[in-house]
C-alpha positions as CSV (number, residue, x, y, z in Angstrom):
1,X,78.9,151.9,-71.0
2,X,77.6,155.5,-70.5
3,X,79.7,157.5,-68.1
4,X,78.2,159.5,-65.2
5,X,78.7,162.8,-67.0
6,X,76.6,161.7,-70.0
7,X,73.8,159.8,-68.3
8,X,70.5,161.6,-68.3
9,X,69.7,162.5,-64.7
10,X,66.2,161.3,-65.2
11,X,67.4,157.8,-65.9
12,X,69.5,157.8,-62.7
13,X,66.7,159.0,-60.4
14,X,64.2,156.6,-62.1
15,X,66.6,153.7,-61.4
16,X,67.0,155.0,-57.9
17,X,63.3,154.9,-57.3
18,X,63.0,151.3,-58.7
19,X,66.0,150.1,-56.7
20,X,64.9,151.6,-53.4
21,X,61.4,150.3,-53.9
22,X,62.7,146.8,-54.6
23,X,64.8,146.5,-51.5
24,X,63.5,145.3,-48.2
25,X,66.5,146.4,-46.2
26,X,68.1,149.9,-46.0
27,X,70.9,150.4,-48.5
28,X,74.0,152.3,-47.9
29,X,75.2,155.0,-50.3
30,X,78.0,152.7,-51.4
31,X,75.5,149.9,-52.2
32,X,73.3,152.4,-54.0
33,X,76.2,153.7,-56.1
34,X,77.1,150.1,-57.1
35,X,73.5,149.3,-58.3
36,X,72.4,152.7,-59.7
37,X,74.4,153.8,-62.7
38,X,75.5,157.5,-63.0
39,X,76.8,158.4,-59.5
40,X,80.3,159.9,-59.5
41,X,83.3,157.9,-58.3
42,X,84.6,160.6,-56.0
43,X,83.0,160.1,-52.5
44,X,82.3,163.8,-51.9
45,X,80.7,164.3,-55.3
46,X,78.8,161.1,-54.9
47,X,77.3,162.2,-51.6
48,X,76.3,165.6,-53.1
49,X,74.7,164.0,-56.1
50,X,72.7,161.5,-53.9
51,X,71.6,164.2,-51.5
52,X,70.3,166.3,-54.5
53,X,68.4,163.2,-55.8
54,X,67.0,162.4,-52.4
55,X,65.7,165.9,-52.0
56,X,64.2,165.8,-55.4
57,X,62.3,162.6,-54.6
58,X,61.1,163.8,-51.3
59,X,59.8,167.0,-52.9
60,X,57.9,164.8,-55.3
61,X,56.2,163.1,-52.4
62,X,58.3,159.9,-52.7
63,X,59.0,158.8,-49.1
64,X,62.8,158.0,-49.0
65,X,63.4,157.0,-45.4
66,X,66.7,157.2,-43.6
67,X,67.7,154.6,-41.0
68,X,70.8,154.4,-38.7
69,X,73.1,151.4,-39.4
70,X,76.1,150.1,-37.6
71,X,79.3,150.4,-39.6
72,X,81.3,153.0,-41.5
73,X,78.4,154.7,-43.4
74,X,76.0,154.7,-40.5
75,X,72.9,155.4,-42.6
76,X,70.8,153.3,-45.0
77,X,67.9,154.3,-47.3
78,X,64.8,152.7,-48.8
79,X,61.4,153.7,-50.0
80,X,58.4,152.8,-47.8
81,X,56.2,151.0,-50.3
82,X,53.0,151.5,-48.2
83,X,53.7,155.3,-48.1
84,X,54.7,155.4,-51.8
85,X,51.3,154.2,-52.9
86,X,47.9,155.7,-52.0
87,X,45.6,153.4,-50.1
88,X,42.7,152.0,-52.1
89,X,40.2,154.8,-52.1
90,X,37.3,152.5,-53.1
91,X,35.7,155.3,-55.1
92,X,32.4,154.6,-56.7
93,X,32.2,155.6,-60.4
94,X,30.1,158.7,-59.6
95,X,32.5,159.7,-56.8
96,X,35.5,159.4,-59.1
97,X,33.9,161.5,-61.8
98,X,32.7,164.2,-59.3
99,X,36.2,164.5,-57.8
100,X,37.9,164.7,-61.2
101,X,35.5,167.3,-62.4
102,X,35.9,169.4,-59.3
103,X,39.7,169.4,-59.5
104,X,39.8,170.0,-63.2
105,X,37.4,172.9,-62.8
106,X,39.5,174.8,-60.3
107,X,42.7,176.5,-61.3
108,X,45.3,177.0,-58.5
109,X,48.0,178.7,-60.5
110,X,50.2,175.6,-60.9
111,X,49.9,172.1,-62.4
112,X,49.4,170.4,-59.0
113,X,45.7,169.7,-59.6
114,X,46.4,168.2,-63.0
115,X,49.2,166.1,-61.6
116,X,46.9,164.8,-58.8
117,X,44.3,163.9,-61.4
118,X,46.9,161.9,-63.4
119,X,47.8,160.0,-60.3
120,X,44.1,159.4,-59.5
121,X,43.4,158.1,-63.0
122,X,41.4,160.9,-64.5
123,X,40.5,160.6,-68.2
124,X,38.9,162.8,-70.8
125,X,39.0,166.1,-68.8
126,X,41.1,168.2,-71.2
127,X,38.1,170.4,-72.1
128,X,36.5,170.9,-68.7
129,X,35.5,174.6,-68.4
130,X,37.0,176.2,-65.3
131,X,34.5,177.6,-62.8
132,X,36.9,178.9,-60.2
133,X,40.5,180.0,-59.5
134,X,42.1,180.1,-56.1
135,X,45.8,180.8,-56.3
136,X,47.4,180.1,-52.9
137,X,50.1,182.2,-51.2
138,X,53.5,180.4,-51.4
139,X,53.5,179.5,-47.6
140,X,50.2,177.7,-47.8
141,X,51.4,174.3,-49.0
142,X,53.9,173.9,-46.1
143,X,51.1,175.0,-43.7
144,X,48.7,172.5,-45.2
145,X,51.3,169.7,-44.7
146,X,51.9,170.9,-41.1
147,X,48.1,170.7,-40.4
148,X,47.8,167.3,-42.0
149,X,50.8,165.8,-40.1
150,X,50.4,167.8,-36.9
151,X,53.8,169.4,-37.2
152,X,55.3,172.5,-35.5
153,X,55.8,175.4,-37.9
154,X,58.0,178.5,-37.5
155,X,57.7,181.7,-39.5
156,X,58.0,185.5,-39.3
157,X,54.8,187.5,-39.0
158,X,54.7,191.3,-38.9
159,X,58.3,191.4,-37.6
160,X,57.9,188.7,-34.9
161,X,59.1,185.1,-35.0
162,X,56.1,182.8,-34.3
163,X,56.3,179.2,-33.3
164,X,53.0,177.4,-33.7
165,X,51.2,174.2,-34.3
166,X,48.9,174.7,-37.3
167,X,45.3,173.4,-36.7
168,X,43.4,174.5,-39.8
169,X,43.4,176.6,-42.9
170,X,40.4,178.6,-44.2
171,X,39.7,180.8,-47.2
172,X,37.5,183.8,-46.3
173,X,37.1,187.4,-47.5
174,X,39.4,186.7,-50.4
175,X,42.3,185.6,-48.1
176,X,43.7,182.4,-46.6
177,X,43.8,182.3,-42.8
178,X,45.8,180.0,-40.5
179,X,44.3,179.0,-37.2
180,X,47.1,177.7,-34.9
181,X,48.1,177.0,-31.3
182,X,50.8,179.5,-30.5
183,X,53.4,177.7,-28.4
184,X,55.0,180.7,-26.9
185,X,51.7,182.4,-26.0
186,X,49.8,179.2,-25.1
187,X,46.8,180.5,-26.9
188,X,44.9,180.1,-30.2
189,X,45.9,182.7,-32.8
190,X,44.8,183.5,-36.3
191,X,47.2,184.6,-39.1
192,X,46.6,185.9,-42.6
193,X,48.8,183.6,-44.7
194,X,49.8,186.2,-47.3
195,X,51.3,188.3,-44.4
196,X,53.7,185.6,-43.5
197,X,57.2,186.9,-44.3
198,X,59.5,184.5,-46.1
199,X,59.5,180.7,-45.8
200,X,57.8,178.4,-43.3
201,X,60.1,176.0,-41.4
202,X,58.6,172.7,-40.3
203,X,59.6,170.6,-37.4
204,X,59.5,166.9,-36.9
205,X,56.4,165.2,-38.3
206,X,53.7,164.2,-35.9
207,X,55.4,165.4,-32.7
208,X,53.4,168.6,-32.0
209,X,50.6,168.6,-29.4
210,X,47.7,171.0,-29.1
211,X,44.8,171.2,-26.6
212,X,41.7,169.2,-27.6
213,X,38.6,170.9,-29.0
214,X,40.0,173.9,-30.8
215,X,37.2,175.3,-33.0
216,X,38.7,176.6,-36.2
217,X,35.5,178.3,-37.4
218,X,35.2,180.2,-34.1
219,X,38.8,181.5,-34.3
220,X,38.2,182.9,-37.8
221,X,37.6,186.7,-38.3
222,X,34.0,187.7,-38.7
223,X,35.3,190.6,-40.8
224,X,38.6,191.2,-42.5
225,X,39.5,194.0,-40.0
226,X,38.4,191.9,-36.9
227,X,40.6,188.8,-36.5
228,X,38.8,186.2,-34.3
229,X,39.2,186.5,-30.5
230,X,40.7,190.0,-30.5
231,X,39.4,193.1,-28.7
232,X,37.8,195.6,-30.9
233,X,36.8,199.3,-31.2
234,X,33.5,200.6,-32.6
235,X,34.1,202.6,-35.7
236,X,31.7,204.8,-37.7
237,X,32.1,205.4,-41.5
238,X,30.1,207.3,-44.0
239,X,29.9,206.0,-47.5
240,X,28.5,208.1,-50.3
241,X,25.6,207.4,-52.7
242,X,27.8,205.9,-55.4
243,X,29.4,203.2,-53.3
244,X,26.8,203.0,-50.5
245,X,24.5,200.3,-51.9
246,X,27.3,198.0,-52.8
247,X,29.2,198.5,-49.6
248,X,26.1,197.8,-47.5
249,X,25.7,194.5,-49.4
250,X,29.4,193.7,-48.8
251,X,29.6,194.3,-45.0
252,X,26.0,193.3,-44.2
253,X,22.9,195.4,-43.8
254,X,23.0,194.9,-40.1
255,X,26.1,197.2,-40.1
256,X,24.1,200.1,-41.5
257,X,22.8,202.3,-38.8
258,X,21.5,205.1,-41.1
259,X,20.4,205.3,-44.7
260,X,20.1,208.7,-46.5
261,X,17.6,209.5,-49.2
262,X,20.4,209.9,-51.8
263,X,21.6,206.3,-51.2
264,X,24.5,207.1,-48.9
265,X,24.9,205.2,-45.6
266,X,26.5,205.4,-42.2
267,X,28.1,202.2,-41.0
268,X,29.1,200.9,-37.6
269,X,31.9,198.4,-37.6
270,X,33.7,196.5,-34.9
271,X,37.4,197.0,-35.7
272,X,40.4,195.2,-34.2
273,X,43.0,196.0,-36.9
274,X,43.4,199.6,-38.0
275,X,45.8,198.8,-40.9
276,X,43.1,196.5,-42.3
277,X,40.3,198.9,-42.0
278,X,42.5,201.8,-43.3
279,X,43.2,199.8,-46.4
280,X,39.6,199.1,-46.9
281,X,38.5,202.7,-46.5
282,X,41.3,204.0,-48.8
283,X,40.1,201.4,-51.4
284,X,36.9,203.5,-51.5
285,X,38.9,206.7,-52.4
286,X,36.9,209.8,-51.7
287,X,33.6,207.9,-51.4
288,X,34.2,207.1,-47.7
289,X,35.0,209.0,-44.6
290,X,35.9,207.8,-41.1
291,X,33.6,209.6,-38.6
292,X,34.7,208.1,-35.3
293,X,36.7,207.4,-33.2
294,X,38.8,210.6,-33.5
295,X,42.2,208.8,-33.2
296,X,41.4,206.5,-36.2
297,X,40.3,209.6,-38.2
298,X,43.5,211.4,-37.2
299,X,45.7,208.4,-38.1
300,X,44.1,208.3,-41.6
301,X,44.6,212.0,-42.0
302,X,48.3,211.6,-41.1
303,X,48.7,208.8,-43.6
304,X,47.2,210.8,-46.4
305,X,49.2,214.0,-45.4
306,X,52.5,212.0,-45.5
307,X,51.6,210.7,-48.9
308,X,50.5,214.0,-50.3
309,X,53.7,215.7,-49.2
310,X,56.1,212.9,-50.0
311,X,59.1,213.8,-52.3
312,X,59.3,211.0,-54.9
313,X,62.9,210.1,-56.1
314,X,63.3,210.6,-59.8
315,X,65.2,207.9,-61.7
316,X,64.9,205.7,-64.8
317,X,63.2,202.3,-64.5
318,X,65.8,199.5,-64.6
319,X,64.8,196.8,-67.2
320,X,64.0,193.3,-66.1
321,X,66.5,191.4,-68.4
322,X,66.4,187.8,-67.3
323,X,64.7,185.2,-65.0
324,X,67.6,185.7,-62.6
325,X,66.6,189.3,-62.0
326,X,62.9,189.0,-62.3
327,X,60.2,186.4,-61.7
328,X,57.1,186.3,-64.0
329,X,53.9,184.2,-63.8
330,X,54.7,183.1,-67.4
331,X,58.3,182.3,-66.8
332,X,60.0,179.1,-68.0
333,X,60.3,176.7,-65.1
334,X,63.1,175.0,-66.9
335,X,65.3,177.9,-65.9
336,X,65.3,176.7,-62.3
337,X,68.0,174.1,-61.6
338,X,66.6,170.7,-60.9
339,X,63.1,171.6,-61.8
340,X,63.3,170.0,-65.3
341,X,64.2,166.6,-63.9
342,X,61.6,166.9,-61.2
343,X,58.8,167.7,-63.8
344,X,60.0,164.9,-66.1
345,X,60.1,162.3,-63.3
346,X,56.6,163.2,-62.2
347,X,55.3,162.9,-65.7
348,X,57.2,159.7,-66.5
349,X,55.9,158.0,-63.4
350,X,52.4,159.1,-64.3
351,X,52.8,157.7,-67.9
352,X,54.2,154.4,-66.7
353,X,51.4,154.0,-64.1
354,X,48.8,154.6,-66.7
355,X,50.4,152.2,-69.2
356,X,50.5,149.6,-66.5
357,X,46.7,149.9,-66.3
358,X,45.8,150.0,-70.0
359,X,48.6,147.9,-71.5
360,X,48.6,149.5,-75.0
361,X,47.6,152.8,-76.5
362,X,48.3,155.0,-79.6
363,X,51.3,157.3,-79.1
364,X,49.2,160.3,-80.1
365,X,46.6,159.6,-77.4
366,X,49.2,159.2,-74.7
367,X,51.1,162.3,-75.8
368,X,47.9,164.4,-75.7
369,X,46.8,163.0,-72.4
370,X,50.1,164.0,-70.7
371,X,50.7,167.3,-72.5
372,X,53.7,166.1,-74.6
373,X,54.6,166.1,-78.2
374,X,54.9,162.6,-79.9
375,X,58.6,163.0,-80.1
376,X,59.0,163.9,-76.4
377,X,56.9,160.9,-75.4
378,X,58.9,158.5,-77.5
379,X,62.2,159.8,-76.1
380,X,61.0,159.5,-72.5
381,X,59.6,156.0,-73.1
382,X,62.8,154.8,-74.7
383,X,64.6,156.1,-71.6
384,X,62.2,154.4,-69.3
385,X,62.7,151.1,-71.2
386,X,66.4,151.3,-70.1
387,X,65.4,151.6,-66.4
388,X,65.0,148.8,-63.9
389,X,66.9,147.0,-61.2
390,X,70.2,145.2,-61.2
391,X,71.6,143.4,-63.1
392,X,69.7,145.5,-65.8
393,X,69.2,142.5,-68.0
394,X,66.1,142.5,-70.3
395,X,64.1,140.6,-67.7
396,X,64.8,143.2,-65.0
397,X,64.1,146.3,-67.1
398,X,60.7,148.0,-67.6
399,X,59.2,146.1,-70.5
400,X,58.0,148.9,-72.8
401,X,57.7,148.5,-76.6
402,X,57.4,151.6,-78.8
403,X,56.3,151.2,-82.4
404,X,55.8,154.0,-85.0
405,X,52.2,154.5,-83.9
406,X,51.6,152.9,-80.5
407,X,53.2,151.8,-77.3
408,X,52.8,148.5,-75.4
409,X,53.8,147.9,-71.8
410,X,54.1,144.7,-69.8
411,X,54.6,146.0,-66.2
412,X,54.0,144.7,-62.7
413,X,50.5,145.3,-61.3
414,X,51.9,147.4,-58.5
415,X,52.9,150.0,-61.1
416,X,49.2,150.7,-61.8
417,X,48.5,151.7,-58.2
418,X,48.1,155.4,-57.7
419,X,51.1,157.1,-56.1
420,X,50.9,159.1,-52.9
421,X,50.1,162.8,-53.5
422,X,52.6,165.5,-52.8
423,X,51.6,168.2,-50.3
424,X,50.8,170.5,-53.2
425,X,48.7,167.9,-54.9
426,X,46.9,167.0,-51.7
427,X,46.1,170.6,-51.1
428,X,44.9,171.0,-54.7
429,X,42.4,168.2,-54.4
430,X,41.2,169.2,-50.9
431,X,40.8,172.9,-51.7
432,X,39.3,172.4,-55.1
433,X,36.6,170.0,-53.9
434,X,35.7,172.2,-50.9
435,X,35.5,175.3,-53.1
436,X,33.1,173.5,-55.4
437,X,31.0,172.4,-52.5
438,X,31.0,176.0,-51.1
439,X,29.5,177.4,-54.3
440,X,25.9,178.6,-53.7
441,X,23.5,175.9,-55.0
442,X,26.1,173.1,-55.0
443,X,24.8,170.0,-53.4
444,X,26.9,167.2,-54.8
445,X,26.6,164.2,-52.5
446,X,29.0,162.1,-54.7
447,X,31.7,164.8,-54.3
448,X,31.2,164.9,-50.6
449,X,31.6,161.2,-50.3
450,X,34.7,161.2,-52.6
451,X,36.2,164.0,-50.5
452,X,35.6,162.1,-47.3
453,X,37.3,159.0,-48.6
454,X,40.3,161.0,-49.8
455,X,40.6,163.0,-46.6
456,X,40.7,159.7,-44.7
457,X,43.4,158.4,-46.9
458,X,45.5,161.6,-46.7
459,X,44.8,162.2,-43.0
460,X,43.8,165.7,-44.0
461,X,40.2,165.9,-42.6
462,X,39.3,169.4,-41.6
463,X,42.6,170.8,-42.7
464,X,41.0,173.1,-45.3
465,X,37.8,175.1,-45.4
466,X,36.5,177.5,-48.0
467,X,33.8,180.2,-47.7
468,X,32.4,181.7,-51.0
469,X,30.5,184.9,-51.0
470,X,27.0,185.3,-52.5
471,X,26.6,188.7,-54.2
472,X,23.1,190.1,-54.5
473,X,22.7,189.5,-58.2
474,X,24.7,186.2,-58.5
475,X,21.7,184.0,-59.0
476,X,20.2,186.1,-61.7
477,X,23.6,186.4,-63.6
478,X,24.1,182.6,-63.4
479,X,20.6,181.8,-64.6
480,X,21.0,184.2,-67.5
481,X,24.3,182.6,-68.4
482,X,22.9,179.1,-68.3
483,X,19.9,180.1,-70.4
484,X,22.0,182.2,-72.9
485,X,19.8,185.3,-72.2
486,X,20.9,188.9,-72.7
487,X,21.1,191.2,-69.6
488,X,21.1,194.9,-69.0
489,X,23.2,195.8,-66.0
490,X,24.1,198.9,-64.1
491,X,27.8,198.4,-63.4
492,X,30.1,200.4,-61.0
493,X,33.6,200.1,-62.5
494,X,36.4,200.0,-60.0
495,X,39.0,200.9,-62.7
496,X,37.2,204.0,-63.8
497,X,35.1,204.8,-60.7
498,X,32.0,205.3,-62.7
499,X,28.5,203.8,-62.9
500,X,27.4,202.8,-66.4
501,X,24.6,200.9,-68.1
502,X,25.6,197.9,-70.2
503,X,23.8,195.4,-72.4
504,X,25.8,192.1,-72.2
505,X,25.6,188.6,-73.6
506,X,26.8,186.3,-70.7
507,X,29.4,183.7,-71.5
508,X,30.5,182.3,-68.1
509,X,30.4,183.0,-64.4
510,X,33.5,182.2,-62.4
511,X,34.8,182.7,-58.9
512,X,38.3,183.9,-58.5
513,X,40.2,184.4,-55.2
514,X,37.0,185.2,-53.3
515,X,35.0,187.2,-55.9
516,X,32.5,186.3,-58.6
517,X,33.0,187.5,-62.1
518,X,30.9,187.5,-65.2
519,X,32.6,187.2,-68.6
520,X,30.3,188.6,-71.2
521,X,30.2,190.2,-74.6
522,X,29.5,193.9,-73.9
523,X,27.6,195.8,-76.6
524,X,28.9,199.1,-75.3
525,X,32.5,198.0,-75.7
526,X,32.0,195.8,-78.7
527,X,34.2,193.1,-77.2
528,X,34.4,190.6,-74.3
529,X,34.6,192.1,-70.9
530,X,34.9,190.8,-67.3
531,X,32.6,192.2,-64.7
532,X,32.8,191.7,-60.9
533,X,29.4,190.5,-59.9
534,X,29.3,192.4,-56.5
535,X,29.8,195.7,-58.5
536,X,26.6,195.1,-60.5
537,X,24.0,197.4,-59.0
538,X,21.0,196.3,-61.1
539,X,20.1,193.5,-63.4
540,X,17.3,193.4,-65.9
541,X,16.4,191.0,-68.7
542,X,17.0,192.6,-72.1
543,X,14.8,191.8,-75.1
544,X,16.9,193.4,-77.8
545,X,18.7,191.5,-80.5
546,X,21.9,189.7,-79.9
547,X,25.1,191.0,-81.5
548,X,25.7,187.4,-82.6
549,X,29.0,187.4,-80.7
550,X,30.5,183.9,-80.2
551,X,30.2,182.5,-76.7
552,X,33.9,182.4,-76.2
553,X,35.6,183.6,-73.0
554,X,38.9,184.9,-72.0
555,X,41.4,182.6,-70.2
556,X,40.6,182.2,-66.5
557,X,44.2,182.7,-65.4
558,X,43.3,185.7,-63.3
559,X,40.6,188.2,-62.4
560,X,42.5,191.1,-63.9
561,X,42.8,191.2,-67.7
562,X,44.5,194.3,-69.0
563,X,42.7,195.9,-71.9
564,X,44.3,197.3,-75.1
565,X,44.8,200.7,-73.4
566,X,46.7,199.4,-70.4
567,X,49.9,201.2,-69.4
568,X,53.0,199.5,-68.2
569,X,54.0,200.9,-64.8
570,X,57.2,200.3,-62.7
571,X,56.7,200.6,-59.0
572,X,59.4,200.6,-56.3
573,X,58.4,198.7,-53.1
574,X,59.7,199.3,-49.6
575,X,59.6,197.1,-46.6
576,X,55.9,197.8,-45.8
577,X,54.9,197.2,-49.4
578,X,56.0,193.5,-49.7
579,X,52.4,192.4,-50.0
580,X,51.9,194.0,-53.4
581,X,53.7,191.1,-55.2
582,X,51.3,188.6,-53.6
583,X,48.0,190.5,-53.7
584,X,48.1,192.4,-57.0
585,X,48.4,191.0,-60.5
586,X,51.9,191.8,-61.5
587,X,53.8,191.2,-64.7
588,X,57.3,190.9,-63.2
589,X,59.0,191.1,-59.8
590,X,62.5,192.0,-58.8
591,X,63.9,190.9,-55.4
592,X,67.0,191.7,-53.5
593,X,69.6,189.1,-52.5
594,X,67.8,188.5,-49.2
595,X,64.5,187.8,-51.0
596,X,62.8,191.2,-50.4
597,X,60.6,192.7,-53.2
598,X,62.3,195.8,-54.5
599,X,60.4,196.5,-57.8
600,X,57.3,195.3,-59.6
601,X,55.9,195.9,-63.1
602,X,52.1,196.2,-63.4
603,X,49.6,196.7,-66.3
604,X,47.4,199.6,-65.3
605,X,44.1,199.9,-67.3
606,X,42.2,202.3,-65.0
607,X,43.5,205.2,-63.0
608,X,40.9,204.8,-60.2
609,X,42.1,201.3,-59.5
610,X,45.8,202.4,-59.5
611,X,44.9,205.3,-57.2
612,X,43.4,202.9,-54.7
613,X,46.5,200.8,-54.7
614,X,48.9,203.8,-54.3
615,X,46.8,205.1,-51.3
616,X,46.9,201.7,-49.7
617,X,50.6,201.4,-50.1
618,X,51.2,204.9,-48.7
619,X,54.8,206.1,-48.5
620,X,56.1,202.6,-48.7
621,X,56.0,202.6,-52.5
622,X,56.3,205.1,-55.4
623,X,56.0,205.1,-59.1
624,X,59.3,205.0,-61.1
625,X,57.8,205.3,-64.5
626,X,56.0,206.5,-66.6
627,X,56.8,210.1,-65.6
628,X,53.2,211.3,-66.0
629,X,52.1,209.0,-63.1
630,X,54.8,209.8,-60.6
631,X,52.7,212.5,-59.0
632,X,49.4,210.4,-59.0
633,X,49.7,209.2,-55.5
634,X,50.1,212.7,-54.0
635,X,47.3,214.0,-56.1
636,X,44.9,211.3,-55.0
637,X,45.9,211.7,-51.4
638,X,45.3,215.5,-51.5
639,X,41.8,214.9,-53.1
640,X,40.8,212.4,-50.4
641,X,42.3,214.5,-47.7
642,X,39.9,217.4,-48.5
643,X,36.9,215.5,-47.0
644,X,38.7,215.3,-43.7
645,X,39.7,219.0,-43.5
646,X,36.4,220.0,-42.1
647,X,34.6,219.8,-38.7
648,X,32.3,217.0,-37.9
649,X,28.9,218.1,-36.6
């Protein structure tokens, strides 16, 4: 017999799932330990091991319920079979295909969408071309679950503890917003999710109450600097000729109260949040100037003066030696304790569920479908064949036969039923489908019908909304891409702060975190480039010869793709610069013992882009290395400050 120390934990938790599904009465921990091999003999160690397993299962969306019992142990456990499986969605074939394509075509920064598709029975979607990315802030999944289950949530926001009942989540202006009933203020409030500090704590499921008739859309901000329902101040801004046309398109032509012959504009905006408008204005560098009110202008001058005169500490950048010191988007998830077993369990249950449907399949096909090597698949299936329920005789184990080239399974029909989605998977499906439906020109009735059925099954109707912008030249760019036609574009580069003319061969158009991008072969650069569509000032058909460049595109992992000339920059972040790790593409992040961001590593391809970031961070951050960039923030602040050091007529 295999002792507890040698038993693969995956085998133990798989047996635990099967045993708790099989029982109709709650089982005590002593009873579980007698029936599930691998738990320690020592009572304290056994309790710790079981609690870890129970937490792993619940994190995977497996509903382990706890019930009070009479007697010494007082608690019993089982898995609610009705909650374990998804209700029959009754999807028509066109609805199933539309839902699968939508989820496969949207990247959310983790495998939740793919895992949801495996549970929903998707097939043949390995080569679906992505058309959107929408990476959520880390607090969003908990908030989605709170909205879905009407659960109270507590979090820190701008230094204050907030106790709310989340009502809806909406993506707008490139950010996620939470609309909630604030329990302490007895009023509707709107929060930008990426500004939530730390973790979200959820209360008891389904016990929170809110007034009827809260209109989520009405509570959303009309503009990033004007959260819904707040008082505002009228603000006037001048934008020069280089940025004027693009900015007028961005904020809306109704905000332009004067146009000049050179293309510059005066804007009138309703502003409720000065930090938000300050960040936006500084993002325009010296192409924008606050005209009124005087106190906003003075505040911006003070911000720039403090940055221009700041003394930057000089010290060497400390390397990021291991996953314990730094976190990286490309890090190995196996370095996180417990994550390997969780991932393996999720994948094994998906494999078993699919085999229960098809009965038999070639090993190579199954391995490709579930992203495994043939050897990994065989090892996991051999482990699964040892799992079952007591007394673990051949007739009570999962009947799986593995040959040299194929696998056959004789499993109960219930195993083929799709499992309940985790919060992350449910969010992935809901957000992906709504993003696709929000894309201009999208009118997929089959996707709408599929989403309605899934929402009803998950109880997540109206939990998520997505708005997608429509830049002036989006339609022309998409048409040229679909037709394979060359374009000549006038492009205002954010990284270099210059307007250039380019001949491009479009490859794909994709929306990422609120902005549209064109991936195209650029004749000027002689290589593939990514262009933000709202920074394209002009579009004209081009009749010249093609360069014969292959229609291949870069990975759609993120909007920012550092070029060959990018510099590695180490940035120290203070308390007011915590948002940089969430809002800017970073290579690595170091946090202190209390979870605060202390340092980030970025790839900087254009100084204009980096100047914008440094101005927005202000004195809350500074460059550690390379040495030649340490003074960049002060130099940029001094240059922008010059436009304010004059009288206004």
